[in-house]
N, C-alpha and C positions, 0 to 999 in steps of 0.2 A: 443557962444566959448564953452561952455560943449558939445553940439553936435558934433561940431567938433572935439574936444578931442577924445571923444566916436567913431564917424566914424575912427578916424586917428588911435586908438589903435584896431579896429577890424579888419582895415587891414592888420596889424601884427599877427594876431593870425595865429595859424598852420595852414597847410592846409589840414590835417585831420578834423580836428575841425571844420572848417568851411563847407567842404561835409558833415559832421555830422548835422550840422547844417539846412542846407539847405532841407534837405530829411524831414525835420517837417512842415508843413503849418502852416500857421496861425492859420485854422480853423481844430481841428482835425479830423472834420467831412468828411472832403476832402479827409483826408486817405493819403498813403504815395506818396511824390512827385516822380514818376518814374523816369523823365528823371535825376533829380540830383540821385536817387539811383543809376543808371546804371553807372555816373560817378563815385559814391562812390566804388562802385564794382572793375571800373576798376582800380582804383586807389589803392585800396585794392590787385587784383592780381597784379599789378604793382611792386606794394613795400611792401612784403609781411612780411617785419620787421616793416612795423607799423600797424602791425595786433592787437596786444597787447593794444596799444594805441588804437586804434579806439574803441576797446572792452572794456577798462576802461573807456571811456568817455562815450559810450552808457550806461556803468553801472551806471554811477554817473548821466546821465541825468533820468534814470528810476528810481533809487532809491529816487531822487527827485519829480517825478512825482506821485509816489505809494505815497508819504507822501501826496502829494498836493491834491491826490485824481482826480487828472487830469489822467482818465483810458484811456482817447482816446489816448494818446500820449505814454502810455504804450503798448498798442496795436501795433501802428505805429514802437516802437524801438523793439519790439518781432519781427515785422513780418522784419524789417530790419536786425535782426541778424541773422533770420532763413535764410534769403537770402543771406548773407556772408558765413555762414557755407556751404551751399551746393556749393557756386562757389570757397570756396577757400580749396585746397586741397596740403598742405606743411608740413615741418615741424616746422615752426611757429605756426602752428594751435594751437599747445598743450598750448602757452599763451593766445592765444583768447579765448579757450573753459573754461578757468579757469575763466576769465569774463562771456561767457555765462553762466557756471553752476551757478556764483555766483545771479546773475540777474533771475535764475530759483526758488533759492531759497527763494531770496525774494519775488517773486510770489505766491512762495506755502506757506510761513510764514504767508501772508495776510488773513485775514479772509474772503475775496471776494471769492466768487464762482466762479465768473467769470475768475478771476484771477488766483486761482489754476488751473481751468482747461485750460486756456491759457498757464501758465507755463508747466502741463504736456504733451500737444501737443507740446510746442517745444521740451519738452525733448523726446518725442518718434522720434520726426525727427532727433532729433542730435542722437538719439540711431541707426537707422539705416544708420548713413552715418560711412563707413569703411576709417577707419585715417591709413595714411601710416605707421605712426611710433607707436611704442606702450608707452603706459603712465606708468613711475614708480610711481608716489607718488599719482593718482589719487584715490580720495576714494568715495565713494556712499553709506556709513550709513546713512547719512543725508536724502537721498532722500528713502532709505528704509525704514525709520520710516515713513516721512511724506505720503509716497505713501499709505502704510499700513493704515494708519489713515484716508486718505481717502476712502478706500474701508469700513471704519466701519460707515460712516459718517450719522448721524441719526438728521440733521436739518430738521425741521417742513415741510417746501414744499417737496413734493413729486418727483417734477421733477426735482427739484435742487438736490434732494438728490441721485437720478439717476444718473444724469451727473455727479457729484462728485465721484459716485462710479465707474462708468465706465472709468473715467479720472483716478482715483488711479489703478486700475487694468490695463490700458495701461501702467501709470506709470510703474508700477512692471513688466510687460512685456519689456517695454524697458530696464530699470536695468537688466534685465535675459539678455535679446539680446546683451546687451553692454559688459557685464565681462563674460556670460560663455566663449566664443569666445576669450578671453582674457587672456592669461595663466599666465599673470601678478594679474589677477584678481581673484584669488580662493575662497577670502576671502568670498566672498557674499555666500559659502555654508557653512560656518562656522554656528555652532548650534543660535548664537545669531541672525542671520539675517532670517534663516529658521524658527527660530519661530516666525517672525513676516509675513513674504511672505507666508507661508503655510496656516495658519489659517485665512490671510485675504482672499486669495481664495476659501479657504471651504465656509468660512461666506457667498458670496457672491452665492458659488454654491448653499447653503441650501435654499437660500430664492426663488429657483424654482418655477415656476407653472405648468410649461410643463410634465406630466407625461411621455411622450415620452423621457425624459431625464434621468429619471430612468430606465426604461424598457429597452432602448438601449443605452447602457452607451458608447458603444465603436463607436459608431456614431456621427460624428461632426456637430453641429449645425448647421442650414442655413446660410449661410455668411450673407443674407440680413438684418438678425434678430441679428446677433452678435454683431454689433457695438452698438444696443441699447436695448440689454437685459443683464445685469450685468451677469448673472448666465451662458449664454452662454459664453461671455466672460472671466468667471473667468476659467471655465471649457476646452477652447482653450488655456489662458496660464498654466494651471496646467497640462496639456497635454506635452506643450512645455518644461516646467521648467522639468518634468520628463524623456522627452524625450533626454535632455542633461545630465543630470545625468551621472557622470562618476563611473565606479567602486568603488572609494574610500568615494563618497559624496552620495551613495545610503541609508544609513542608516542615515544620518541625516536629509535625506529628507522626509524618512517615518515615524521618529520618531514623527514629529509635529503633523501628521494626526491623529497618535493614541492618542497623549493628546488631543488633539480638540476633537476627540467621545468622551473621558472619562469627560473632562470638560463640555460640553454640553448634556451630558447624552442619546448619540445616539447609543447607542446598544441595547436597547429595548424601542422601537423597532427599528431594525435594517437595514431600507431599505438604508438610507442614507448612510451607513456604507459599506455596500454590493456594493453599487453604485459607491462609493469613489474608493474602491478595484478594482474593474473591470477597471475603467478607467486607474488606476494606473497600471496593468498588461498589459492591450492593451498597455500604452503608453510606458513602459521602455524598455529596451531592452532585449530581450530573456535570455540571459546569467546573466542576474542580477535579475532572478525571486525567486531565493535562498535569496537573502538578506529579501527579503518583506515575504517569510513565516517562515523563522528563526525570524523575527520582532514580529510576530503576535505569535509566538509559545511563545515566551517569554513574550508577553505581556498576554497570557493565563494566563502562570504559575505566575506572578505577579499579577493575578484576580480568584486565584484559591479558595478564600474563599468568594469573591462576590455572589449576589443572582445567582440564577440558570438562570434566563431570559438574566442576563448579560454575562454568561459565554455561553448559549447556542449561545446569538447574536455574540459572539467573534468568537464561532466554525463554526457558517454558513457564518461568512464571510472568514475564514480559508478554508470551501468546496470548496466557490467561486472561491479561490485564486488557491487552489490546481489542481482544475479543469481545470484552462486555464495554469497552468506553469508545470501539469504532463508529458507533453509530454517531456521537457528540462531538467527535473530533474533530477542529477546525482550525485554520489557520499554519503556523508554521510547524506545529505540532507532528503534525503527519508525515512531513517532510525530513524530518529530525529524526522520526523514527528509522524511516526505512535508509535515510545515511548511515545514522550510526550501524543498522543489522549489517547493510552492506561492507562497511568499514570492516566489520568483525567478520562479515564473512572470508575477505582478501586475509583477514590474519589468521584465519584457524587453515584456511589452505596456506597459507606459506608455514604454520606451525607441521601443518603435516607434513609436507616435502620436507622439510627440515628433519623432522622424524625418522622417516624412510631413511634418509640420506646414513642417519647414525645407527638403523636399524631399530629403533621404540618402535616395533609393530602394532602393540598394546594402546599404545597413545595416539597413533596414526587412526587405528580404527575409534577412539575416542571424541579423536577431531572430526570423523565422519559424523557422529552423533550432531554433535556440536552444529553441523553445518546443516545436517537435514532439520535443526530444530530450527534453525533461522529462516531454512527456504518455508518450511512450514507457517514459522510466523510471517513471514510476508505475506505468505499467502492468504493468509486467514484474513490478516489485516486487511488488506488488499479488498479482497471479497467482501469483508464488511461493509466499505466504505459506497458514501453514493455515487452516481457514475460522473459526474462533474468531477468528483475528485480522483476516481478512478482511472479516469483520462490522464490526467497529470502526472498519475504515480506512471503509468502504463509509459508515457514519454522520459519519466525520470530513471526508470531502470533501463529502460533502452539506451540513455544515454551514457550509461555505465559500463556497458558492456563493451569488453577490449576487442578493438579490431584492427588490421593493420594501418589503417587510414583512421583511427579512434581522435578524436578531439582530446581538449584539456578535462573533459566532464568525465571522463571513462576510467573506471579503477585504476589506479596504477599498478600493471603486474608486469612491468621491465625486468624486475628483479626474481620473478619469479621461472623464466623460461618459458618454453613450450608448453609443456607439459602444465606449469601453473595456469598459462593463459587460457588454457584449452580447461582446465578445471574449473576458473573461474566462469567463463563463458557457459558451461554448461549449468552451472548453478543459480548464474543469474538468469538462463532461460527456463531453468526449471521454477524459477519465481515468476516469472512473466506468466509462464501457463498458469501457475496458480490465479495469479492476480488476474488474466483475461478469463477465467471461467465463469460462466455466467454472465458476462456482461454484454447485454443489449444496446447498443447505440440507436440511435433514432434513425441513422441513414450510415450508410456503408462509408461515405466521405469522412462523417465522426469517428466510426471506429479504426479506419484506416488514411490517418491525413498523411500528406506528403513527407511531411519533417520522419515520421514514425516508419512510412513504409517502404524507404527508399533504404537504409540502413537495417530495417528485418529481412528483406529480402536479398541483401548484400553477402548477410550472414548466412543465407540459404544456401548459397553456392560454396561456402568454405569446403575444405577437403577432408570433410569428418561426417561421415554418415549420423552420427548421434546427433551434432548438432542441427544439420537438415530436417532431422525426423522434429525436433521438438519445435523449430520454427515453423513446419508444416501444421503443428499442431495448435501452435498460437493462432495462425492464419484460420484454422479450423474455428477455433471459441470465437475470434471477432466476425467471421462471415457468417456463423452460423448463427440466425435471430430468431429462429425459428423453433430451434431443438428437434434438427432432423438427423442431425448427425449419428446418434445411438440407434437410429432405425437402418443406419447403412451398413453396420458391420463387417468392413473390410473390403476388397478386391473380389467379386464376384459376378456372374453372371445370372441377375435378377429378372426370372422368366416373369413376374407380374409385378410392376413398379406400382401398380394402384393398390395392391394391398398393403404397400407399406404405409398408406393415409399421410403422406407427406405435407408439412402446411406450409405453405406460401403464398404472396402476396403481387399483387401486380406491381411492378418495376415502377417505382418514383421518378419523378423528373431529376431529383439530386442523383438517384443510381444510374440514370441512365447518363447524366454529366461524369460521373467519376469512371464509368466504363469508357467513355470516350476518351478522357483525359489521362487513365491510368491502366485503362483496360490491357493496352500492349505492353504494359509492363509485366502485369501478371503473368500474362500467358508467355511472355519470354522464358521469365525464371522455372515456371513449370516445364517448359521445353529443354532448358537449359539442366535442369535437376534429374531428369532422365537420363542425360548426357553421361552422369558419373558414374567411373565404372566400378566402385564400390558400393553401390545400392544394395541394399538388401530386400528381403520380403517386405519388411515394414514400411521403407520407405517409399516402395513401390504403393503399398496399399494408401498410404497418406497423399501421394500425389493423386491416385484416384480419387478420394475422399474430397482431396481440394476441388478436382474439377468437377462434381457432383454437387458440392456447395454453391458453387459460382452458378452452374446452371438454376439453382434451385432460386438461391437469392436475388442474383441480377442478371438473369436470360432475357433479353427480348429477339427480336427477328435479327438485328444486325448483330448482334453478340453470340446468338445460334449458329450464323453463318461462320462468325470467326471461330468459336471451338470446334465447328469441324473441321476448317483450317489447320486448326491448333492441331487437332487430334490426327488425320492425315500426313500432318509436318512430320509427327512424333513415329507413325508408322513409316513415312519414307526414312527415318532417322536410322530406325532397327533394320530396315533392307538394304539399303546402302552401305552401312556400316562403315564412314567415314571415320568414325572415331575409333575404329578396332574396338568395338565393346566386348566383352565375354557373350560365352552363346546363350548363358543364363540371363544376363542384361535383356538381351536382342529379344528371347523370348517372353520373359516379363513386360518389356513395351509393349509388343503386341497381342499379348493378353489384357495389357491393361486399355488398349486401344479398343480392343473388343468387348471389354465388360462396359466402359464408357458408351461408347456408340450404341450399345445395345439398352442402356440407360436412358439417352438422348432421346433415341427414335420413339420409345414408350412414352417420355414424358411429351413430346410435340404432335405427337400420334398422327404421322403422315404415316400411311399403310405401304405406298412404295418405299418408302425409307426402311420401316420395318421388315417390311418382305427382303429385302437385301441385305440387311444386317442378320436377319436369323438363318439365309441361306448359305453366308458366310461362315457362320456361329457353326451350323450344321453340318458342312463338310470339313471346319477343322476337329469336330468331336469325331469324325469317322476316320480323316487321312492324317490330320496333325493334331492331336487333342495335347501336344505341349506346347503351343500357341493357346490356350485357353487358359484362365487363372485357377481353374479349379486342381490343373494337372502342375501347374508352376510352382505349387505348396513344396510337393516332393521333392524337386531337386533332384530328380534320377529318369532315366531314360530320354536325356535330351539328345538330338541331333548332332552329330559332328559339325554341321554347317548347314545355314539356311539358304546359299546361294541359287538353289534346284526348286525353291518354293515356286509352286504355280500360283499363277494370278488369281484362281478361285478361292486361296486362303486369305485373298487382302481385301480390303474395303476399295472401291475403285470411284474416283472423283467423279468421272462420266454418269455412272449409274444414280450415285447420290444426290448429283446437280439433276439431271431429269427427274428424278422423284421430286425433289423439294421447288421446280418450278412448277411442275401440275400443282402445288400446293400454295401457289402465291407467292413462295419466296423471291427475292433478287439473289439470283447466282452467280451475277456476274464478277464478283470478288473469288468464289469459289474456284473459278480455273488458276487463280493466280496461286502458285506454291507459299506456303508458309516460311518465312523469312523472318529471325526475330532480330528486332529492332536493335541497333545496337546505344551502347550507353556511353559516358563521357569514358569511362575507364573501369577494366575490369582487376584492378589491382589487387583484389582477394583471391579471385579465382585463377589469376595468372593465364587468361586466355587472350585469343585474340579477335577481335570483333569483326561481325563478317565485313563490315566494308573494309577492312585491314586486309583480308583474306582476296577480297575482289579486286581490290586494287593492286594486291601483290601479281595477281594471274593477268591484268590487264599490261602490267608492266613488264612482263615474261614473254605477251604476246606479241606486244610492239616492239621488243627487243629481236626476236627470230622474226618478226618481216622485217625490220630493218637490217638484219643479217643476209634475209634473201636479196634483198634489193642492191646491196651492196658488196654485191661480188666481188666487183675490181678492185686493185688494191692500190690506190693512190700513192705518189709520192709523199714522204713524212718530210714537212719541213715545220718551222718555228711559226710561218703564219698558219700553217694547217692546226696545229698544236693551239695556241691561240683561239682559232675560230671555232674548234672543237670545243674547249673549256667553256669559251664564251656562251655557244649555244648549248650547251650541258645547264650551265646557269640559270639560263635562260626559259630550258624547259621546267628546270626545277622549280623557278618561281611560278610559273605559269601553272604548272601541278598543282604548287602548295596553294595559288589562289583558288582554282577549281575545288580542291578538295575543302577548304573553309567555307564556299561558296553550299557546296552539295550538304555540309554537315552543318551549315546556318539554317538550310532549308528543312531539313532534317530533324530537327532539335529545337528551334528556335518555335517558340508560339507564335499562333496565327495573329494574334493582335500584333504582335510587333512587328510582324512582316508587314503585315498591312499599313501599319504607321510609318513603317520606313519609306515604303511605296508611297504614300500620300503627301509624305516630306519631298519626296523628290519632283513627283508633279507638281506640287505647291511651287516649289521653287524657280521651274521650268516656267509655270504661268507668270510668277512676278517677272521673270527676265523679259518675256514678251509683251507683258504690259507695260514697263519701263521703256522697252525701245517704240512703240507704238507712242506712248504718252510724249516721249521727246518729238515724233515726227510731227504729232498733230499739232502741239503747242508751239512748234517755231512756227512763227507768221512765214509763210513760203510767198514768191512773187506771185502777183496776179495773173492769172491766165490771159487778162487783156493785156498785160503788160506796158503799162503806160509809165513813163519817166519825164521829170520837168527838171528844168535847174530855174534856181530863183535866187538871187543874192549871192550867187557864186556859188552856192550849194546844189546837190543832184539829190532830188526828192522822189520815192517812189510810189506810187498810189496803187496800194492792193487792196482785195476784197477781205471784210472779215471773214473768220475763220469759221464760223457758223452760220455764213452763208455759203459758203465754199459746197462743192459738189466734190466728193472723191470717191474712186472706183470701189466696189462692193469687194475686193479682194484687201483693199487695205483699210478697211474698217474691222475693230475689233471689238 
């Protein structure tokens, strides 16, 4: 009776339940009943309104089987769900998906690794399905948390642990794929979710034992090993996540990376950090690169008081980042990078000095590592920029170099002392040297604009040989537009200049104009640079190469004459020795002149000039080898004095003039000795200008003449003293007026002088025109002089103006 009743009730069960029950075999080992599964699938496709009921009933059976640990039936139920998901695409599938996600969540909550892996695999299959309709209410918060926890699995069995981690990574990848393409699921990019997803992926990437993964981070791992290697799979998922990040989500994706590196102390050593950000830069869209750079810069500001190694690690990561992003960096991001780096460079110098004061030498050495890394970053980033941006960065860095007359833009080094200021100057000039390396401007005026040339040349006269050496190397990089510097190789007598195969072009109009305006300034600083008594071998070699590069890049007939005048002036500087230079410096200067004139004579190829230069060099090699560059390097065997030098050891102006005149050069200016043009002031070098020296000599000479003329002593009275004071004041005022006029005509541009003279001339003409107009417009009495009296009034009868005849001298 009971069996009959059950059988009768079973016949009245809904059809979808009967179809679902039929897919389960009596023995779970037999697997899914395929024939009945096909019937269930056909029924679900034919009656999509029953999908939600089918899902609920399958969920009930699965929950019951999980509780009863009948895992065989659990696998059969999930297989059936997967097939139904793949077969059914309709608007009603959303209701079925809710039941499916409940079953997946039930599996993930269980502590069995097999069920967790099964749930993850089913979710991945679901994530690959493109739904016809959007879901307004579906959320994946639970799945993000559960998959992230699986990524950190630490069960004892290594094989099971690896499988669970792989399943967790695949689950995260499924969540990402399912949500990033759905505009209604932007919630996945919120910080609370990214703080779980990103660290989970990085944690598994960190476990890699494959060295190639770090050395070549922008290459995807082999697909054959990816599904079995958590590190490779996590890297692939991390790339996909970053590649799908939009403009507004980039910061939320990068911030967890920095936090993870902080929490796990991965900045020192920073191999993994560098690898992570290389992957990041190669995965994101190019236009979002500046977001990453800004995040690292802010992170560096946050850690400005951390240990030097941590800061160095962050800067090295920034170096790798900007090297990749430099080509696409535009706008204020570029200046922000350099401004932040220069600020941290100053902080590092301050830290180094303070550590040395307290005796922490090891920390000071670490600070030097930070400084070198910052300089390298500035150099690499600057050298990767396009020329139009690099010129702005060159000006920006030069404006930060602290000088004695620095403006408000220079780095604040007042509290660092002289040593701190010098260190910052050297660091910034080293950075500037790296930025200018390889920079090729179209014209020399673009490479050396006046706002840059004046401060850089001022630094070249500082009383520090290292600073001057760096400045000259910067000038070499900017002037050398044909990469000839590598062929010059120091100061030497070059036997055959043509063998160097020097590349050069004819001077353009822009270059000629530049040399007319700024050439004398360049000559002056080379001349003054030779006068420094602390010059070393490297300084003289830098000055020599500077002269050679000016000759190669900028020389025309007029510039050649100026360069020869400069060389002869430098020679006179060493021979006369008015500055009391050491004997080594004097010999080195004469050797520099010999090496340069040897190069110049071969460049212009004037036979008589070459003959004179070769003759002097030959005489020196026999009688005074210490005046040649090859001998100067040894620094021994130098004479005690050069006062007894024969004229045959020197280059003579008259012979050079005769040689050049025969080849058509205008040598009129060659007879005028070279005298450096004065500048406004030499506050940096603290020297007197040439004009001041001449004026002092003239004043002394005038005083001596006056003393000779006024030998007779006059009686001293109040009136004589008053006259003497008044006359002295008048003389001082007159002398000041003369000085101002001379200085004005020496320094003012030609256009300004011409404009002032023209204004005075126009004023004179206007006054004369006004006088003549008054004279002509007033009706003068008639030359005939007739006068009549009518009605008591006197009347004059004059000739009209236009009929009058004036003498020629009165007509304007």
